[in-house]
C-alpha positions in Angstrom: 90.6 82.9 114.7 88.9 85.7 112.9 87.2 85.6 109.5 86.3 88.2 107.0 83.1 89.2 105.5 83.4 86.5 103.0 84.3 83.7 105.3 88.0 83.6 104.8 90.4 83.3 107.7 91.7 86.9 108.2 95.2 87.6 107.5 97.6 86.4 110.1 98.5 89.5 112.2 96.1 91.4 110.2 97.1 94.7 108.5 96.3 97.6 110.6 93.4 100.2 109.8 94.3 103.7 108.5 93.6 105.2 112.1 95.9 103.0 113.9 97.9 104.7 116.7 100.8 102.2 116.6 103.9 104.3 115.2 106.8 101.7 115.2 108.3 100.6 111.8 106.8 97.2 111.8 103.2 98.6 112.4 103.5 101.3 109.7 104.5 98.7 107.2 101.1 96.9 107.7 99.1 100.1 108.0 96.6 100.0 105.1 94.7 102.9 103.4 91.0 103.0 102.8 89.4 100.2 100.6 88.2 102.7 98.1 91.9 103.8 97.5 93.1 100.3 97.2 90.5 99.3 94.6 91.8 101.9 92.3 95.4 100.7 92.6 94.4 97.0 92.4 92.5 97.9 89.0 95.5 99.4 87.3 97.6 96.6 88.7 95.3 94.1 87.1 95.4 95.7 83.6 99.3 96.1 83.6 99.6 92.3 85.0 97.3 90.9 82.0 99.5 92.6 79.5 102.7 91.5 81.0 101.5 87.9 81.6 100.2 87.6 78.2 103.3 88.8 76.6 105.5 86.6 78.5 103.2 83.6 77.8 103.4 84.4 74.0 107.3 84.3 74.0 107.3 81.0 75.7 104.9 79.5 73.3 106.6 80.9 70.3 110.2 79.5 71.4 108.6 76.2 72.4 106.6 75.8 69.2 109.6 76.5 66.7 112.1 73.8 66.9 115.0 76.0 65.4 114.4 78.3 68.1 113.9 75.9 71.0 117.0 74.0 70.0 119.2 77.0 70.9 120.5 77.0 74.4 120.1 80.6 74.9 116.6 80.5 73.9 115.8 77.9 76.5 117.3 80.5 78.9 114.9 83.1 77.5 112.0 80.7 78.3 113.4 80.2 81.7 113.4 83.9 82.4 109.9 84.5 80.9 108.3 81.7 82.8 108.7 83.3 86.3 107.4 86.8 85.0 104.5 85.0 83.4 103.6 83.1 86.6 104.0 86.3 88.7 102.0 88.6 86.4 99.2 86.1 85.6 98.8 85.2 89.3 98.9 88.9 90.2 96.2 89.7 87.6 94.0 87.0 89.2 94.7 88.3 92.7 94.1 92.0 91.9 90.9 91.1 89.9 89.5 89.4 92.7 90.2 92.2 95.1 88.7 94.8 92.6 85.5 93.0 92.1 84.9 92.6 96.0 86.0 96.0 96.6 88.3 94.8 99.5 90.9 92.3 100.1 89.7 88.9 99.4 90.7 85.5 100.3 92.2 86.2 103.9 95.2 84.5 105.0 95.2 81.8 102.2 95.2 84.3 99.5 98.0 86.2 101.2 100.1 83.1 101.6 99.6 82.3 97.8 100.4 85.8 96.7 103.7 85.8 98.8 104.7 82.3 97.4 104.3 83.3 93.7 105.6 86.9 94.1 108.8 85.6 95.9 109.2 82.8 93.4 109.0 85.2 90.4 111.6 87.6 91.9 113.9 85.0 93.0 113.9 82.6 90.0 114.3 85.7 87.6 117.4 87.2 89.4 119.0 83.7 89.9 118.4 82.7 86.2 120.1 86.0 85.2 123.0 84.9 87.3 123.1 81.5 85.3 122.8 83.4 82.0 125.5 85.9 83.0 127.9 83.1 83.7 127.3 81.4 80.2 127.8 84.8 78.6 131.2 85.2 80.4 132.2 81.7 79.1 131.0 82.6 75.6 133.2 85.9 75.7 136.1 84.3 77.4 136.0 81.4 74.5 135.7 83.9 71.9 138.6 86.0 73.3 140.9 83.0 73.3 139.7 81.9 69.8 138.4 78.6 71.1 135.2 77.1 70.5 132.4 77.9 73.0 130.6 74.7 74.2 127.2 75.7 74.7 125.2 73.9 77.5 123.3 70.7 76.3 119.6 70.6 76.9 120.2 68.4 79.9 122.5 71.2 81.4 120.0 73.9 80.8 117.4 71.7 82.5 119.8 71.2 85.4 120.2 74.9 85.7 116.5 75.7 85.5 115.4 73.1 87.8 118.0 73.9 90.4 117.1 77.8 90.2 113.4 77.1 90.3 113.7 74.6 93.4 115.8 77.2 95.2 113.4 79.9 94.4 110.5 77.8 95.7 112.2 77.1 99.1 112.8 80.9 99.4 109.0 81.5 98.7 107.7 79.1 101.1 109.8 80.1 104.0 107.5 83.2 104.8 104.5 81.0 105.3 106.3 78.3 107.4 107.1 78.3 111.0 110.6 79.8 110.7 111.4 82.8 112.8 112.2 85.2 110.0 109.8 87.5 108.0 106.2 86.4 107.6 103.9 86.8 104.8 101.7 90.1 105.3 100.1 92.7 103.1 102.5 95.6 102.9 100.6 98.8 103.1 97.6 96.6 102.3 98.6 96.5 98.9 100.2 93.1 98.3 101.5 90.3 100.3 105.1 89.9 100.7 107.7 88.6 103.4 107.5 91.5 106.0 109.3 91.9 109.5 107.3 91.7 112.6 110.0 92.1 115.4 113.8 92.4 115.9 114.5 88.8 115.2 112.6 88.6 112.0 114.3 91.9 111.0 117.8 90.3 111.5 117.0 87.2 109.6 115.4 89.4 106.9 118.6 91.5 106.2 121.3 88.9 107.0 119.9 85.9 105.3 116.7 86.2 103.4 117.3 89.3 101.3 120.9 88.4 100.6 119.8 85.0 99.2 117.1 86.7 97.1 118.8 89.7 95.8 122.4 90.6 97.1 124.2 87.4 96.2 122.9 87.0 92.7 123.3 90.6 91.9 127.1 90.5 92.9 127.4 87.3 90.7 125.8 89.0 87.7 127.7 92.1 88.3 131.1 90.2 88.3 130.2 88.0 85.3 129.1 90.9 83.3 132.1 93.2 84.1 134.4 90.3 83.1 132.5 89.6 79.7 132.6 93.4 79.2 136.3 93.6 79.6 136.9 90.8 77.2 134.6 92.4 74.7 136.1 95.6 75.2 139.7 94.2 74.2 138.2 92.2 71.2 136.1 94.4 69.1 135.6 91.9 66.5 133.4 89.6 68.6 130.2 91.0 67.1 128.1 87.9 67.7 129.1 87.5 71.4 128.6 91.3 71.9 125.1 90.9 70.6 124.1 88.3 73.0 125.8 90.2 75.8 123.8 93.3 75.1 120.4 91.7 75.0 120.8 89.8 78.3 122.8 92.8 80.0 119.8 95.0 79.2 117.5 92.2 80.6 119.2 92.2 83.7 119.3 95.9 84.2 115.6 96.3 83.5 114.8 93.5 85.9 117.0 95.1 88.6 115.9 98.8 88.3 112.2 98.0 88.0 112.1 95.7 91.0 114.2 98.1 93.0 111.4 100.6 93.7 109.2 97.8 95.0 111.7 96.7 97.4 112.6 100.2 98.4 109.2 101.2 99.1 107.8 98.1 100.7 110.9 96.7 102.6 113.4 99.4 103.3 111.2 102.6 103.3 108.0 100.7 104.5 105.7 102.9 106.3 107.6 106.0 105.5 106.8 106.7 101.8 103.2 107.5 100.8 101.1 104.5 99.6 100.8 106.0 96.1 104.5 105.9 95.8 104.7 102.2 96.9 102.0 101.5 94.4 103.9 103.0 91.5 106.9 100.9 92.5 104.7 97.9 92.4 103.3 98.7 88.9 107.0 98.9 87.7 107.5 95.3 88.7 104.7 94.4 86.1 106.1 96.8 83.3 109.4 94.9 84.0 107.7 91.8 82.3 106.6 93.8 79.4 110.0 95.5 78.9 111.8 92.1 79.1 109.4 90.9 76.3 110.7 93.8 74.0 114.1 92.9 74.8 113.5 89.2 74.1 112.4 90.1 70.5 115.5 92.1 69.9 117.5 88.8 69.8 118.0 88.3 66.1 116.6 84.8 65.6 113.3 85.6 67.6 113.0 88.9 65.7 113.5 87.1 62.4 110.7 84.5 63.2 108.3 87.4 64.2 109.0 89.1 60.9 108.3 86.0 59.0 105.0 85.4 60.9 103.6 89.0 60.7 105.2 90.1 57.5 105.0 87.3 55.1 101.2 87.1 54.6 100.2 83.9 52.9 103.7 82.3 53.0 102.6 79.5 55.5 99.6 78.8 53.4 101.7 78.4 50.2 104.3 76.2 52.1 101.5 74.0 53.3 100.1 73.6 49.7 103.6 72.7 48.6 104.6 70.5 51.5 103.1 67.3 50.3 103.4 67.9 46.6 107.2 68.7 46.3 110.2 67.0 47.8 113.4 69.0 47.7 116.6 67.6 46.1 118.1 67.0 49.6 115.5 64.2 50.1 116.4 60.8 49.1 115.1 57.9 46.8 112.8 57.7 44.0 110.1 59.9 45.8 112.4 62.9 45.5 112.9 62.2 41.8 109.3 61.7 41.0 108.0 64.5 43.1 110.5 66.9 41.4 109.5 65.7 38.1 105.9 65.9 38.9 106.3 69.5 40.0 107.1 70.4 36.5 109.9 71.8 34.7 108.0 73.4 32.1 109.9 73.6 28.5 108.5 75.8 25.8 107.7 74.1 22.7 110.4 76.1 20.8 113.0 74.2 22.8 114.9 71.4 21.1 113.8 67.9 21.6 117.2 67.3 23.2 116.5 70.0 25.8 113.0 68.5 26.6 114.3 65.2 26.9 117.0 66.2 29.3 114.8 68.4 31.4 112.3 65.4 31.9 115.0 63.2 32.8 117.5 65.3 34.7 115.7 65.1 38.1 115.8 61.2 37.8 119.4 61.3 36.9 120.0 63.5 39.8 118.3 61.1 42.3 119.9 58.0 40.6 123.4 59.7 41.0 123.3 59.0 44.7 122.6 55.4 44.3 125.3 55.2 41.5 127.9 56.8 43.7 127.3 54.6 46.7 127.3 51.6 44.6 130.5 52.5 42.7 132.4 53.0 46.1 131.1 50.0 47.7 132.3 47.9 44.7 135.8 49.0 45.6 135.5 47.0 48.9 138.0 44.0 48.8 137.6 43.3 52.4 134.7 43.8 55.0 134.9 47.0 57.1 136.2 46.3 60.6 135.8 48.8 63.5 136.9 49.2 67.0 134.2 50.2 69.6 134.8 53.4 71.6 134.9 51.6 74.9 137.6 49.0 73.6 139.5 52.0 72.0 139.7 53.8 75.2 140.4 50.8 77.4 143.3 49.8 75.4 145.4 52.7 76.7 147.0 53.4 73.3 146.3 53.4 69.7 145.4 49.7 69.1 147.2 47.8 66.3 145.5 45.2 64.0 147.4 42.4 66.0 145.7 43.5 69.2 142.4 42.1 67.7 140.1 44.7 69.1 138.4 45.1 65.7 135.1 43.6 64.8 132.7 43.9 61.8 130.7 46.9 61.4 127.3 46.4 62.9 123.8 47.7 62.3 123.3 50.9 64.2 126.9 51.7 64.5 127.9 55.4 64.2 131.1 55.3 62.5 134.0 57.9 63.0 136.7 57.7 60.2 140.0 58.8 61.9 142.3 60.4 59.2 145.7 61.1 60.2 149.4 61.1 59.5 151.9 59.0 61.4 153.5 61.0 64.2 156.4 58.8 64.9 159.5 58.4 62.8 159.1 56.3 59.6 161.3 53.5 58.5 161.5 51.9 55.0 159.5 48.9 54.4 161.1 45.6 53.7 158.7 45.0 50.8 157.2 47.0 47.9 154.1 46.5 46.1 154.0 48.3 42.9 150.1 48.2 42.7 149.8 49.6 46.4 147.1 52.1 47.1 148.8 54.0 49.9 152.3 55.3 50.5 152.3 54.1 54.0 151.3 50.6 52.9 153.7 50.4 49.9 156.8 52.5 51.0 156.8 52.4 54.7 156.3 49.8 57.5 153.6 50.9 59.9 155.0 49.1 62.8 154.9 51.1 66.0 155.0 54.6 64.6 151.4 55.7 64.4 151.8 57.8 67.7 154.5 59.5 69.8 156.2 57.6 72.5 153.9 59.4 75.0 150.7 58.5 73.3 149.8 62.0 72.6 147.7 61.1 69.5 145.7 58.4 71.5 145.0 61.0 74.3 143.9 63.7 71.7 141.6 61.1 69.8 140.0 60.1 73.0 139.0 63.6 74.0 138.1 64.5 70.6 135.7 61.4 70.2 133.9 62.5 73.5 133.7 66.1 72.4 132.3 64.9 69.2 129.7 62.7 70.8 128.9 65.6 73.0 128.5 68.1 70.2 126.2 65.9 68.1 124.3 64.1 70.9 125.8 60.8 70.0 125.7 57.6 72.3 129.1 56.5 73.0 128.1 53.0 73.3 127.2 53.1 69.7 130.4 55.1 68.4 132.5 52.9 66.2 136.0 54.0 65.2 137.7 53.2 62.0 141.5 53.7 61.9 143.9 52.2 59.5 146.4 51.1 62.0 143.8 49.3 64.1 141.3 48.0 61.3 143.5 47.1 58.5 145.7 44.0 58.7 149.3 45.1 59.4 151.1 41.8 59.2 149.9 40.1 56.0 150.9 42.2 52.8 147.9 40.8 50.9 145.2 41.7 53.5 146.8 45.0 54.1 146.6 45.9 50.4 143.1 44.8 50.3 142.2 47.1 53.2 143.9 49.9 51.7 142.2 49.6 48.4 138.8 49.4 50.1 139.3 52.9 51.6 136.7 54.6 49.4 134.0 52.0 50.5 135.0 52.5 54.1 134.6 56.3 53.8 131.2 55.7 52.1 130.1 53.9 55.4 131.1 56.6 57.8 129.3 59.5 59.2 132.1 61.5 60.6 135.8 62.2 60.0 138.2 63.3 62.7 141.5 64.6 62.2 143.9 64.8 65.2 146.1 67.9 65.2 149.9 67.5 66.2 150.7 69.6 69.4 153.3 71.7 67.9 153.2 75.5 67.5 153.3 75.6 63.7 150.5 72.9 63.5 148.5 74.5 66.2 148.7 77.9 64.4 147.7 76.4 61.0 144.8 74.7 62.7 143.5 78.1 64.2 143.6 79.6 60.8 142.4 76.6 58.8 139.1 76.8 56.9 139.5 73.6 55.0 141.2 70.0 55.8 143.8 70.9 53.3 144.8 73.9 55.4 146.2 71.6 58.3 149.9 71.4 58.5 151.5 68.2 58.1 148.1 66.6 56.9 146.6 68.8 54.0 149.7 68.6 52.0 149.8 64.8 51.9 148.3 63.2 48.8 146.7 60.2 50.7 145.4 62.3 53.7 143.8 64.6 51.1 142.1 61.7 49.4 140.5 60.4 52.6 138.8 63.8 53.3 138.0 64.3 49.7 136.3 61.0 49.3 134.4 61.5 52.5 133.2 64.9 51.9 132.3 64.4 48.0 130.2 61.3 48.9 128.5 62.9 51.8 127.4 65.8 49.5 126.2 63.4 46.9 124.3 61.2 49.1 122.8 63.9 51.1 124.0 62.4 54.3 124.7 65.0 57.3 128.5 64.3 57.2 130.9 66.2 59.5 134.5 66.8 58.9 136.3 68.1 62.1 139.8 68.6 63.5 140.6 68.3 67.1 143.5 69.5 69.0 145.2 72.7 70.8 144.0 76.0 69.2 145.2 79.3 70.5 147.6 82.0 69.3 151.2 81.0 69.6 154.6 81.6 68.1 156.8 79.1 66.1 159.5 79.6 68.9 156.9 78.6 71.7 157.6 75.4 73.7 154.7 73.4 74.8 154.7 71.9 78.2 154.0 68.1 78.6 150.7 68.8 80.2 149.7 70.9 77.4 150.6 68.2 74.7 149.3 65.3 76.6 146.2 66.8 78.4 145.5 69.8 76.4 145.4 72.0 79.5 147.3 74.8 81.4 147.4 75.3 85.0 146.2 79.0 85.9 145.5 81.0 89.1 144.7 79.0 92.2 145.7 75.7 90.4 142.5 75.9 88.2 143.1 74.2 84.8 142.0 75.5 81.5 141.6 73.5 78.4 143.0 74.8 75.2 141.6 72.3 72.8 138.9 72.6 70.3 136.6 70.6 68.1 136.6 72.8 64.9 134.5 72.0 61.7 136.8 72.1 58.6 133.9 72.4 56.2 131.1 74.7 55.4 128.4 72.2 54.4 129.6 71.4 50.8 132.6 69.6 49.2 134.4 72.8 47.9 137.9 71.8 46.5 140.1 74.2 44.7 142.4 73.0 42.0 145.4 73.2 44.5 143.5 71.2 47.0 142.8 68.1 45.1 144.4 64.9 46.2 146.4 64.5 43.0 148.2 68.0 43.8 149.4 66.6 47.1 152.8 65.2 48.0 153.6 61.4 47.8 156.4 59.5 49.2 156.4 57.3 46.0 155.6 59.5 43.0 154.1 56.6 41.2 151.2 56.9 43.6 150.0 60.1 42.0 148.8 58.2 38.9 146.7 55.9 41.2 145.3 58.9 43.0 144.4 60.6 39.8 142.4 57.4 38.7 140.3 57.5 41.9 139.8 61.2 41.8 138.6 61.0 38.3 136.1 58.4 39.2 134.7 60.4 42.1 135.0 63.6 40.1 132.6 62.3 37.2 129.9 61.4 39.6 130.4 64.5 41.8 130.3 67.1 39.0 127.3 65.7 37.5 125.6 65.8 41.0 126.9 69.4 41.7 125.4 70.7 38.3 122.1 69.1 38.7 121.8 70.0 42.4 122.5 73.5 41.6 120.1 73.7 38.8 117.2 72.1 41.0 117.9 74.4 43.9 118.0 77.6 41.6 114.5 76.5 40.0 113.0 75.8 43.3 114.2 79.1 44.7 112.9 81.0 41.8 109.5 79.1 42.2 109.3 79.9 45.9 110.2 83.6 45.5 107.7 84.2 42.7 104.4 84.5 45.0 106.4 86.9 47.4 108.0 89.2 44.8 105.6 92.1 45.9 106.3 91.5 49.6 110.2 91.1 49.1 110.3 94.4 47.0 109.1 96.1 50.2 111.2 94.1 52.8 114.6 93.7 51.3 117.0 96.6 51.6 117.4 96.8 47.9 113.9 96.8 47.1 114.1 93.7 44.8 114.4 90.0 45.2 115.8 89.7 41.7 119.3 88.8 42.7 118.8 84.9 43.9 117.0 84.3 40.6 119.6 86.1 38.4 122.7 84.6 39.8 123.8 81.2 39.3 127.1 79.8 40.9 129.2 76.7 40.8 132.4 77.7 42.6 135.1 75.2 43.5 133.2 72.2 42.2 135.9 70.5 40.1 134.2 71.1 36.8 136.2 70.2 33.7 135.4 70.5 30.1 133.8 67.1 30.2 131.0 68.6 32.1 130.4 71.6 30.1 127.7 70.1 27.8 125.7 69.1 30.9 126.1 72.6 32.5 125.0 74.4 29.3 121.9 72.1 29.2 121.0 73.0 32.7 121.6 76.7 31.9 119.3 76.5 29.0 116.9 74.7 31.2 116.9 77.5 33.8 116.7 80.3 31.1 113.6 78.3 29.6 111.8 78.1 32.9 110.4 81.7 32.7 111.4 82.7 36.1 113.8 85.5 35.2 117.0 85.5 33.2 120.3 84.8 34.4 122.6 88.1 34.7 125.5 86.5 36.5 127.3 83.2 36.1 130.1 82.2 38.4 132.3 79.3 37.8 135.3 80.3 40.0 138.1 77.7 41.2 137.3 74.9 38.8 139.4 73.2 36.2 138.0 74.6 33.0 140.3 75.0 30.0 140.0 77.4 27.0 138.0 74.7 25.2 135.5 74.9 28.0 135.2 78.5 27.7 134.8 78.1 24.0 131.8 75.7 24.5 130.3 78.1 27.1 130.5 81.1 24.9 129.4 79.4 21.6 126.4 77.3 23.0 125.1 79.7 25.6 126.5 83.2 26.1 126.2 84.0 22.4 122.9 82.2 21.9 119.5 83.9 22.6 119.2 82.0 26.0 122.3 83.6 27.3 122.1 86.8 25.7 121.2 88.8 28.8 124.2 87.5 30.8 126.1 90.6 32.1 128.9 89.0 34.2 131.0 85.9 33.8 133.3 84.9 36.6 136.1 82.4 35.6 138.6 83.2 38.2 141.2 80.5 39.1 140.5 78.1 36.3 143.1 76.7 33.8 142.4 78.8 30.9 146.0 79.3 30.0 147.0 75.6 30.2 148.0 74.0 27.0 148.8 77.1 25.0 151.6 78.9 26.8 152.6 80.6 23.5 149.4 80.7 21.7 149.3 84.5 21.7 152.2 84.6 19.5 150.6 82.3 16.7 147.3 84.1 17.2 149.0 87.4 16.5 150.6 85.9 13.4 147.3 84.7 12.2 145.8 88.2 12.7 148.5 89.7 10.8 147.6 87.2 7.9 144.3 88.9 7.7 141.9 86.8 9.9 138.9 88.8 11.0 137.7 88.5 14.5 134.8 90.9 14.2 136.9 93.7 15.9 140.0 95.5 14.9 142.9 93.6 16.3 146.3 95.4 16.6 149.3 93.2 16.1 151.5 93.3 19.1 154.1 90.4 18.6 156.4 89.6 15.9 156.2 85.9 14.8 159.2 84.0 15.9 160.5 80.6 15.1 158.9 79.0 18.1 155.4 79.6 16.6 156.2 76.7 14.0 156.3 74.2 17.0 152.9 75.2 18.4 149.9 73.4 17.5 147.5 75.0 15.3 144.7 73.7 17.3 145.7 75.8 20.3 145.9 79.0 18.0 142.6 78.4 16.6 141.1 78.0 20.1 142.2 81.3 21.2 141.2 83.0 18.1 137.6 81.6 18.3 137.3 82.5 22.0 138.6 86.0 21.0 136.1 86.2 18.1 133.1 85.0 20.1 134.0 87.6 22.9 134.3 90.4 20.5 131.0 89.3 18.6 127.7 91.5 18.6 126.3 88.1 20.3 128.2 89.2 23.4 127.4 92.9 23.4 125.5 92.6 26.8 128.5 91.1 28.6 129.8 93.8 30.8 132.3 92.0 33.3 134.6 89.1 32.6 136.9 88.0 35.5 139.8 85.8 34.4 142.3 86.3 37.2 144.5 83.3 38.2 144.3 81.6 34.8 148.0 81.5 33.9 147.0 83.2 30.6 150.5 84.8 30.0 151.0 86.6 26.8 147.5 85.2 25.6 145.9 88.0 27.7 146.7 90.4 25.2 144.4 88.9 22.5 141.7 88.7 25.2 142.1 92.4 26.0 141.8 93.6 22.6 138.8 91.3 21.9 137.0 92.4 25.1 137.4 96.2 24.5 133.4 96.6 24.9 133.6 95.3 28.5 133.4 97.6 31.5 135.6 95.3 33.7 138.1 92.8 32.5 140.0 91.3 35.5 143.4 89.7 34.3 145.1 89.7 37.7 147.6 87.0 38.6 148.0 85.6 35.1 151.8 85.5 35.0 151.8 88.1 32.1 155.5 88.6 32.1 157.2 91.3 30.2 156.1 89.9 26.8 152.5 89.9 28.0 152.7 93.4 29.4 154.1 94.6 26.2 151.4 93.0 24.3 148.6 94.6 26.5 150.4 97.9 26.2 150.4 97.8 22.4 146.7 97.0 22.4 145.9 100.0 24.6 148.1 102.3 22.7 146.4 101.1 19.4 142.9 101.7 20.7 143.9 105.1 21.9 145.0 105.9 18.5 141.8 104.7 16.8 138.9 106.6 18.2 136.5 104.6 16.0 137.3 101.5 18.2 136.2 103.3 21.4 
């Protein structure tokens, strides 16, 4: 056994000196140049490896330290790719540094073995992790192409993939230092230790087993997966998000492949043939690959955004830390949120009215107390305790259980409740009894016996798969999953108990964290599900008043209480025609058999909400269909109860968020002007929106008070107010104009959006009376041209409607509204009343009156107005 000058055991089968006379291929691969030449190579390698190792380590720390980055599965894969590069470059920096400092190879056989292990681990792990990522990208592209939900790997799945690859890579790395007859660890050309051939047997094993496992097989897998994903993306140009992920990781793989290729080519394939300098250049590319990979990692949108926030937002973190303990956002619960928000100050100038000051100081307390009030009101409707069925009992039963099966139990502490909202899928038969005070058409008009599901239990099977998918997506423990379903949890055989259970629906919804809607396996329902963006868009569900009510209560209460509620549909989702015939396998199992007998699932768990309870007028429960028309009055009463609390919450919540946003943006105004494309951050502070929040005229005083509060806060004036898709009448518009827009606080408002409200309700012929009044000499502040002749029907219209329209027109045409430039009133059923508003709003740059059922009379009136304005230049 030989030792070197430093006492280390010399490299096994030591590299050969420059003047060796051996000319066989295996000897040339081990022939080293002079130490003086090698020292230069090692020194440059050292510097490159330090940069590469540090850059990859930075990426690992960045992703691991930021929960919002670490929680994303593809970022975990980024870490799994960066780790082998970091290990390889860091260890290589240490090795090259030691050689450089000692002027010759340092460490003998021990160091050679160590370098072989970390080098082969880095190469193998990187390439095989690319194969794992390529498979996930193909799955992502395939799901997007089929318009199905991509089920990302869970943290446990990612860990299994990473540990599997790393274990395999370590086995590959240890083989060259073991007793196996294949390639052994040795210093290729004296530069670095890698597995090298030594004889014919090792050559055969090198090219038939070792290198295919390290390089050939994973490269083929990656090529197949990426080519398949590329073809899918080529056919579906709209999949921008999937394409972005594909591009990042595809570039990553090609960088890895083509920067490692010169190393393998020079040291393994052409070893001893190419000059040492060329082999060294190939080796340095292996470290540059790590640096290039880091640049590709930071091109991923979320990582790039995080880096921008770190290096571009100077002082932001310090400001956040100062505010972290002193301010609780509106989403936080309890009295702490209320007191903290109040303490943060809602400064009201002394010039404000005493009423405004009182409201400003108490509104946050009202906002917090609304949550408690809403829950208490819903719980008071509970006439019988909530019963649930455990997930295990539900599945084990084999069909949708009935209350008479006695699987239900009281709701327990720690239960995670899933509220199953559904329509009966079997044929309905009229019930032998009728309760006039019933709360449900199913309870009051039909007998529920035996018709909750199809005769082949399709709903039960869909629910079982949907519950598992829901638990998987949200990381829920199936042992804690409790199911509430009316057929199983409301007494079916005792009318009094059935009625009590139905009347307790509001309370039950308030105690649930999830709502799951099974989708009927029929072409029309599947197509509707694929296009649905709201629970009301589901076919044979969203049009039913009582189904609407369940989703309505659940979503409204979830937003009020700040709970992380989730409303999802589950069922088949793919493009189909109404004439398609579904196989029994597709309806029962949600799968189709493909090539080689492989089955593909066509079911998806699809969220049907966007984080808030947005309901347009036509989506409200009271607008649904009822088997018994008398139930509509019952629904209206429930709707009004929830609406009152929800609208107050929506107004106060939006005001709080707007004020906090303005406060947060103020210290960074200068920075935002440089970073934002428009050069300004004025938009978030100058826009206020409460769209599809069910607002009525009853909530207008509170809304006006909060708008005044925002204006008095001194954080910038409102320029745009959006109240689309609410239930505001003309009287509400009058209140808004009179008490805000035409007041000094609202004088800078430039755009008012009231699309899809009810401004035309209650005064279908008001325009005719209004014109009659104008012809009688009533002044509106602008010159109004008469365009209707008074008719006999005028005498039958209420004078209050006429006066209301005239007052609104007068306010819009007054000098107090001179800054208003855009008024959007489409979808308000204004009919002929629109002509009055056209004449009053002549100073506007844009007046949107689309979809207002103008009719011939309205069109004629507007034509007369336009003709009159054209003939009177002074009015222009």
